[in-house]
PAVEX-740889 format. One record per atom (N, C-alpha, C): atom name; x, y, z. Coordinates in Angstrom, 2 decimals. Each point is the difference from the previous one (the first is absolute). Example, Ala and Ser with C-alpha at 12.3 -4.5 7.8 and 13.67 -1.06 7.14 Angstrom:
PAVEX-740889
  at        x        y        z
   N    13.19    -5.69     7.80
  CA    -0.89     1.19     0.00
   C     0.90     1.20     0.00
   N    -0.35     1.05    -0.72
  CA     0.82     1.19     0.06
   C    -0.77     1.09     0.73
***
This chain:
PAVEX-740889
  at        x        y        z
   N   -50.56    61.84     9.80
  CA     0.74     0.88     0.85
   C    -0.36    -0.30     1.45
   N     1.00    -0.06     0.86
  CA    -0.24    -0.20     1.42
   C    -0.56     1.30     0.58
   N    -1.01    -0.15     0.82
  CA    -0.64     1.16     0.60
   C     0.21    -0.02     1.51
   N    -0.37     1.10     0.63
  CA     0.08     0.07     1.45
   C    -0.86    -1.10     0.60
   N    -1.18    -0.23    -0.56
  CA    -0.87    -1.06     0.49
   C     0.66    -1.38    -0.13
   N     0.76    -0.21    -1.06
  CA     0.72    -1.28    -0.16
   C     0.97    -0.21     1.16
   N     0.65     1.07     0.42
  CA     0.94    -0.08     1.12
   C    -0.73    -0.21     1.32
   N    -1.03     0.80     0.24
  CA    -0.67    -0.07     1.30
   C    -0.81    -1.29     0.16
   N    -0.48    -0.56    -1.09
  CA    -0.79    -1.23     0.08
   C     0.87    -1.26     0.00
   N     1.25     0.15    -0.39
  CA     0.88    -1.16    -0.09
   C     0.03    -0.64    -1.39
   N    -0.79     0.53    -0.94
  CA    -0.01    -0.55    -1.35
   C     1.38     0.04    -0.64
   N     0.76     1.05     0.29
  CA     1.33     0.12    -0.59
   C     0.86    -1.20     0.38
   N    -0.19    -0.55     1.19
  CA     0.76    -1.19     0.42
   C    -0.33    -1.20    -0.87
   N    -1.27    -0.17    -0.30
  CA    -0.40    -1.11    -0.89
   C     0.63     0.17    -1.37
   N     0.02     1.25    -0.48
  CA     0.61     0.27    -1.30
   C     1.50    -0.27     0.01
   N     0.68     0.40     1.07
  CA     1.45    -0.25     0.12
   C     0.26    -1.50     0.06
   N    -0.78    -0.69     0.78
  CA     0.16    -1.46     0.13
   C    -0.19    -0.68    -1.36
   N    -1.02     0.40    -0.74
  CA    -0.25    -0.56    -1.33
   C     1.15     0.33    -0.94
   N     0.52     1.21     0.07
  CA     1.11     0.39    -0.86
   C     1.24    -0.83     0.31
   N     0.31    -0.15     1.28
  CA     1.17    -0.81     0.38
   C    -0.16    -1.45    -0.46
   N    -1.21    -0.53     0.11
  CA    -0.27    -1.36    -0.49
   C     0.17    -0.06    -1.52
   N    -0.53     0.99    -0.69
  CA     0.06     0.03    -1.47
   C     1.43     0.07    -0.51
   N     0.89     0.61     0.76
  CA     1.39     0.11    -0.42
   C     0.67    -1.36    -0.20
   N    -0.55    -1.03     0.62
  CA     0.55    -1.35    -0.16
   C    -0.15    -0.52    -1.43
   N    -0.89     0.63    -0.77
  CA    -0.29    -0.48    -1.34
   C     0.72     0.75    -1.11
   N     0.76     1.03     0.33
  CA     0.58     0.83    -1.06
   C     1.07    -0.71    -0.83
   N     0.57    -1.07     0.50
  CA     1.04    -0.70    -0.76
   C    -0.57    -1.07    -0.93
   N    -1.29    -0.26     0.10
  CA    -0.63    -1.01    -0.84
   C    -0.23     0.61    -1.39
   N     0.48    -0.68    -1.06
  CA    -0.18     0.53    -1.35
   C    -1.47     0.33    -0.30
   N    -0.23     1.02    -0.72
  CA    -1.28     0.55    -0.43
   C    -0.84     0.50     1.18
   N    -0.32    -0.87     0.94
  CA    -0.78     0.42     1.17
   C     0.75     1.09     0.75
   N     1.30    -0.18     0.13
  CA     0.81     0.97     0.73
   C    -0.08     1.39    -0.61
   N     0.00     0.08    -1.31
  CA    -0.10     1.29    -0.68
   C    -1.35     0.66     0.29
   N    -1.06    -0.79    -0.02
  CA    -1.33     0.53     0.31
   C    -0.06     0.50     1.44
   N     0.58    -0.77     0.92
  CA     0.02     0.39     1.41
   C     0.80     1.29     0.17
   N     1.18     0.07    -0.62
  CA     0.83     1.21     0.08
   C    -0.76     1.23    -0.49
   N    -0.67    -0.15    -1.13
  CA    -0.73     1.14    -0.57
   C    -1.13     0.45     0.92
   N    -0.73    -0.95     0.56
  CA    -1.11     0.35     0.90
   C     0.52     0.65     1.28
   N     1.06    -0.54     0.57
  CA     0.56     0.59     1.22
   C     0.56     1.39    -0.27
   N     0.62     0.18    -1.13
  CA     0.53     1.32    -0.37
   C    -1.11     1.03    -0.06
   N    -1.14    -0.38    -0.57
  CA    -1.14     0.92    -0.08
   C    -0.51     0.36     1.39
   N    -0.12    -0.99     0.86
  CA    -0.55     0.23     1.33
   C     0.91     0.86     0.87
   N     1.29    -0.25    -0.08
  CA     0.94     0.69     0.88
   C     0.26     1.42    -0.47
   N    -0.25     0.26    -1.26
  CA     0.26     1.32    -0.58
   C    -0.73     1.11     0.76
   N    -1.20    -0.29     0.50
  CA    -0.79     1.01     0.72
   C     0.66     0.47     1.29
   N     0.81    -0.84     0.61
  CA     0.69     0.39     1.23
   C     1.15     0.96    -0.30
   N     0.52    -0.06    -1.22
  CA     1.16     0.78    -0.40
   C     1.06     0.02     1.10
   N     0.45    -1.18     0.45
  CA     0.96    -0.04     1.11
   C     1.33     0.63    -0.38
   N     0.52     0.78     0.93
  CA     1.27     0.70    -0.20
   C     0.92    -0.26     1.18
   N     1.27    -0.13    -0.29
  CA     1.01    -0.10     1.04
   C     0.39     1.44     0.35
   N    -0.06     0.31     1.30
  CA     0.32     1.36     0.42
   C     1.05    -0.03     1.11
   N     0.58     1.16     0.27
  CA     0.95     0.11     1.11
   C    -0.71     0.68     1.18
   N     0.66     0.05     1.13
  CA    -0.61     0.54     1.20
   C    -0.30     1.49    -0.15
   N     0.80     0.74    -0.77
  CA    -0.27     1.42    -0.20
   C    -1.32     0.21    -0.77
   N    -0.22    -0.81    -1.02
  CA    -1.25     0.08    -0.76
   C    -1.18    -0.40     0.89
   N     0.18    -1.07     0.77
  CA    -1.06    -0.44     0.92
   C    -0.34     1.11     0.98
   N     1.01     0.62     0.56
  CA    -0.19     1.08     0.96
   C    -0.77     1.17    -0.62
   N     0.36     0.35    -1.21
  CA    -0.68     1.10    -0.70
   C    -1.48    -0.33    -0.20
   N    -0.29    -1.22    -0.45
  CA    -1.39    -0.41    -0.22
   C    -0.79     0.00     1.30
   N     0.63    -0.46     1.06
  CA    -0.66    -0.03     1.31
   C    -0.32     1.43     0.45
   N     0.96     0.89    -0.12
  CA    -0.21     1.39     0.44
   C    -1.01     0.75    -0.85
   N    -0.18    -0.42    -1.24
  CA    -1.00     0.63    -0.87
   C    -1.40    -0.59     0.18
   N    -0.11    -1.09     0.74
  CA    -1.30    -0.66     0.16
   C    -0.89     0.71     1.01
   N    -1.29    -0.24    -0.12
  CA    -0.97     0.57     0.95
   C    -0.05    -0.82     1.28
   N     0.26    -1.29    -0.11
  CA    -0.03    -0.90     1.17
   C     0.94    -1.16    -0.27
   N     0.55    -0.56     1.07
  CA     0.82    -1.20    -0.18
   C    -0.23    -0.96     1.16
   N     0.14    -1.27    -0.32
  CA    -0.18    -1.05     0.98
   C     1.06    -1.06    -0.25
   N     0.31    -0.75     1.05
  CA     0.98    -1.07    -0.09
   C    -0.68    -1.31     0.36
   N     0.33    -1.04    -0.76
  CA    -0.53    -1.32     0.28
   C     0.88    -1.08    -0.59
   N    -0.30    -1.21     0.35
  CA     0.74    -1.14    -0.55
   C    -0.16    -0.01    -1.52
   N     1.06    -0.44    -0.68
  CA    -0.10    -0.15    -1.46
   C    -1.25    -0.79    -0.33
   N    -0.74     0.46    -0.98
  CA    -1.27    -0.64    -0.36
   C     0.19    -1.48    -0.31
   N     1.04    -0.35    -0.72
  CA     0.17    -1.39    -0.43
   C     0.71    -0.87     1.04
   N     0.41     0.57     1.12
  CA     0.74    -0.80     0.99
   C    -0.86    -1.13     0.56
   N    -1.30     0.18     0.05
  CA    -0.86    -1.06     0.54
   C     0.08    -1.27    -0.87
   N     0.44     0.15    -1.23
  CA     0.20    -1.17    -0.87
   C     1.35    -0.66     0.26
   N     0.89     0.71     0.66
  CA     1.37    -0.46     0.23
   C     0.39     0.26     1.45
   N    -0.63    -0.69     0.92
  CA     0.22     0.26     1.43
   C     1.46    -0.18     0.42
   N     0.77    -0.79    -0.76
  CA     1.41    -0.22     0.33
   C     0.91     1.08    -0.58
   N    -0.57     0.92    -0.75
  CA     0.85     1.07    -0.57
   C     0.36     0.99     1.09
   N     1.03     0.76    -0.26
  CA     0.45     1.02     0.94
   C    -1.13     1.01     0.19
   N    -0.18     0.43     1.24
  CA    -1.00     1.02     0.27
   C     0.53     1.35    -0.44
   N    -0.65     0.58    -0.96
  CA     0.25     1.38    -0.36
   C    -1.38     0.63    -0.10
   N    -0.04     1.31    -0.02
  CA    -1.29     0.68     0.01
   C    -0.16     0.86    -1.24
   N    -1.25     0.31    -0.27
  CA    -0.35     0.89    -1.10
   C    -0.53     1.30     0.55
   N     0.10     1.02    -0.82
  CA    -0.62     1.28     0.30
   C    -1.11     0.18    -1.03
   N    -1.17     0.31     0.50
  CA    -1.16     0.24    -0.85
   C    -0.31     1.49     0.05
   N    -0.33     0.56    -1.15
  CA    -0.22     1.44    -0.10
   C    -1.45     0.34    -0.33
   N    -0.38     1.18     0.40
  CA    -1.27     0.62    -0.37
   C    -1.21    -0.91     0.25
   N    -0.83    -0.21    -1.01
  CA    -1.23    -0.79     0.17
   C     0.29    -1.45     0.36
   N     1.10    -0.55    -0.50
  CA     0.34    -1.37     0.36
   C     0.35    -0.08     1.49
   N     0.70     1.00     0.52
  CA     0.31     0.04     1.43
   C    -1.29    -0.01     0.80
   N    -0.93     0.85    -0.38
  CA    -1.28     0.07     0.71
   C    -0.74    -1.33    -0.03
   N    -0.02    -0.63    -1.17
  CA    -0.69    -1.28    -0.14
   C     0.65    -1.11     0.82
   N     1.32    -0.06    -0.03
  CA     0.71    -1.06     0.73
   C    -0.15     0.18     1.51
   N    -0.01     1.24     0.47
  CA    -0.21     0.27     1.43
   C    -1.43    -0.39     0.38
   N    -0.94     0.36    -0.82
  CA    -1.42    -0.28     0.28
   C    -0.27    -1.49     0.21
   N     0.71    -0.86    -0.75
  CA    -0.22    -1.45     0.14
   C     1.02    -0.66     0.93
   N     0.81     0.82     0.69
  CA     0.92    -0.53     0.99
   C     1.27    -0.63    -0.54
   N     0.36     0.32    -1.24
  CA     1.19    -0.57    -0.62
   C     1.21     0.94     0.04
   N    -0.20     1.18     0.58
  CA     1.08     0.99     0.11
   C    -0.36     1.00     1.10
   N     0.99     0.81     0.35
  CA    -0.20     1.05     1.00
   C     0.49     1.32    -0.57
   N    -0.79     1.05     0.24
  CA     0.45     1.32    -0.41
   C     1.27     0.34     0.76
   N     0.93     0.65    -0.68
  CA     1.24     0.46     0.63
   C     0.33     1.39    -0.54
   N     0.83     0.70     0.76
  CA     0.52     1.27    -0.50
   C     0.94    -0.30    -1.17
   N     0.17     0.95    -0.85
  CA     0.80    -0.21    -1.22
   C     1.43    -0.41     0.31
   N     0.62     0.62     0.99
  CA     1.38    -0.37     0.35
   C     0.08    -1.45     0.51
   N    -1.02    -0.43     0.72
  CA    -0.03    -1.39     0.48
   C    -0.12    -0.97    -1.17
   N    -0.75     0.37    -1.03
  CA    -0.11    -0.85    -1.19
   C     1.36    -0.15    -0.67
   N     0.73     1.11    -0.13
  CA     1.34    -0.05    -0.60
   C     0.93    -0.85     0.86
   N    -0.06     0.19     1.31
  CA     0.83    -0.76     0.92
   C    -0.29    -1.50    -0.10
   N    -1.26    -0.34    -0.17
  CA    -0.38    -1.41    -0.16
   C     0.69    -0.60    -1.21
   N    -0.01     0.70    -1.12
  CA     0.65    -0.53    -1.21
   C     1.51    -0.08     0.17
   N     0.57     0.89     0.79
  CA     1.45    -0.01     0.22
   C     0.44    -1.17     0.89
   N    -0.93    -0.65     0.68
  CA     0.36    -1.12     0.88
   C     0.49    -1.22    -0.78
   N    -0.29    -0.05    -1.30
  CA     0.32    -1.19    -0.79
   C     0.84     0.38    -1.23
   N     1.18     0.58     0.20
  CA     0.73     0.55    -1.14
   C     0.47    -1.02    -1.03
   N     0.10    -1.26     0.37
  CA     0.50    -0.97    -0.99
   C    -1.09    -0.52    -0.95
   N    -1.24     0.38     0.26
  CA    -1.10    -0.43    -0.87
   C    -0.40     1.15    -0.92
   N    -0.29    -0.31    -1.27
  CA    -0.35     1.06    -0.94
   C    -1.37     0.62     0.28
   N    -0.15     1.22    -0.40
  CA    -1.27     0.70     0.10
   C    -0.72    -0.09    -1.34
   N    -1.27    -0.39     0.06
  CA    -0.80    -0.10    -1.22
   C    -1.23     0.89     0.18
   N    -0.22     0.85    -0.97
  CA    -1.15     0.89    -0.03
   C    -1.02    -0.58    -0.97
   N    -1.28    -0.06     0.42
  CA    -1.02    -0.58    -0.87
   C    -1.26     0.86    -0.02
   N    -0.66    -0.04    -1.15
  CA    -1.26     0.72    -0.15
   C    -1.15    -0.86     0.52
   N    -0.92     0.67     0.65
  CA    -1.26    -0.60     0.45
   C    -1.07     1.02    -0.39
   N    -1.06    -0.45    -0.63
  CA    -1.03     0.91    -0.51
   C     0.61     1.10    -0.86
   N     0.97    -0.41    -0.82
  CA     0.65     0.86    -0.99
   C     0.79     1.16     0.61
   N     0.48    -0.18     1.23
  CA     0.79     1.05     0.66
   C     1.06    -0.68     0.85
   N     1.22     0.53     0.00
  CA     1.05    -0.60     0.82
   C    -0.34     0.22     1.47
   N    -0.33    -1.12     0.69
  CA    -0.41     0.10     1.40
   C     0.59    -1.09     0.89
   N     0.83    -0.88    -0.55
  CA     0.60    -1.05     0.82
   C     1.51     0.04    -0.18
   N     0.72     0.09     1.12
  CA     1.45    -0.08     0.00
   C     0.35    -1.22     0.84
   N     0.57    -0.99    -0.62
  CA     0.27    -1.27     0.67
   C     1.49    -0.23     0.15
   N     0.43    -0.38     1.21
  CA     1.36    -0.50     0.20
   C    -0.09    -1.46    -0.35
   N     0.29    -0.27    -1.23
  CA    -0.23    -1.30    -0.61
   C     0.96    -1.08     0.49
   N    -0.48    -1.21    -0.03
  CA     0.83    -1.18     0.23
   C     0.11    -0.69    -1.36
   N     1.08     0.27    -0.76
  CA     0.09    -0.48    -1.38
   C    -0.28    -1.49    -0.20
   N     0.39    -0.82     0.96
  CA    -0.25    -1.44    -0.13
   C    -1.50    -0.30    -0.09
   N    -0.81     0.81     0.66
  CA    -1.43    -0.25     0.07
   C    -0.86     0.97    -0.81
   N     0.57     1.09    -0.43
  CA    -0.74     1.06    -0.68
   C    -0.49    -0.45    -1.38
   N    -1.26     0.25    -0.28
  CA    -0.55    -0.39    -1.29
   C     0.71     0.72    -1.14
   N     0.35     1.27     0.18
  CA     0.68     0.74    -1.06
   C     1.39    -0.58    -0.28
   N     0.75    -0.29     1.05
  CA     1.33    -0.57    -0.19
   C    -0.07    -1.41    -0.57
   N    -1.00    -0.75     0.38
  CA    -0.17    -1.35    -0.56
   C    -0.34     0.07    -1.48
   N    -0.75     1.00    -0.39
  CA    -0.28     0.17    -1.43
   C     1.28     0.36    -0.75
   N     0.78     0.90     0.57
  CA     1.27     0.38    -0.62
   C     0.90    -1.23    -0.19
   N     0.05    -0.86     1.01
  CA     0.84    -1.21    -0.08
   C    -0.42    -0.89    -1.17
   N    -1.27     0.07    -0.35
  CA    -0.52    -0.82    -1.08
   C    -0.11     0.78    -1.31
   N     0.78     1.06    -0.08
  CA     0.14     0.80    -1.22
   C    -1.27     0.72    -0.39
   N    -0.82     0.35     0.99
  CA    -1.17     0.84    -0.24
   C     0.35     1.37     0.57
   N     0.39     0.90    -0.89
  CA     0.47     1.32     0.44
   C    -1.16     0.80     0.57
   N     0.15     0.37     1.26
  CA    -1.05     0.83     0.61
   C     0.57     1.08     0.90
   N     1.22    -0.14     0.47
  CA     0.61     0.99     0.89
   C     0.92     0.92    -0.78
   N    -0.10     1.28     0.29
  CA     0.91     0.97    -0.59
   C     0.27     1.07     1.05
   N     0.96     0.84    -0.27
  CA     0.35     1.09     0.92
   C    -1.05     1.11    -0.11
   N    -0.30     0.61     1.11
  CA    -0.93     1.13     0.07
   C     0.71     1.25    -0.50
   N    -0.68     0.77    -0.82
  CA     0.59     1.23    -0.54
   C    -0.83     1.18     0.40
***
């Protein structure tokens, strides 16, 4: 499971990079099945969900703290479109503490997500709690890349 420390230390980036690299092997007979199964197990802890702006707004307003920062995985894809993530609660505090995000008022967090309406919103668990809302870049997103390779990991938030 990805933890707040994984995010603040940058370990999550290494894990995303390894996952994206591993996806190259999913089409290889036998090995591909093993890779798919391992990636499915690892990604399950994030429980990524596709959400709409109303759901994102509700989660932001229910949070104790929120911060805005560059998408965590964007550093792996510098040529991707700049979109931002909203971090909630303890993850917000951790990301601000290490200089990877800035605290914002809740309405500003919602406004930030509204700046990129053509990109999907993905909600992910960190330390077993939904605390990351990402304006994803599907071409570069690890979750969308897994979906493209028939590893089901994204579903609608209920």
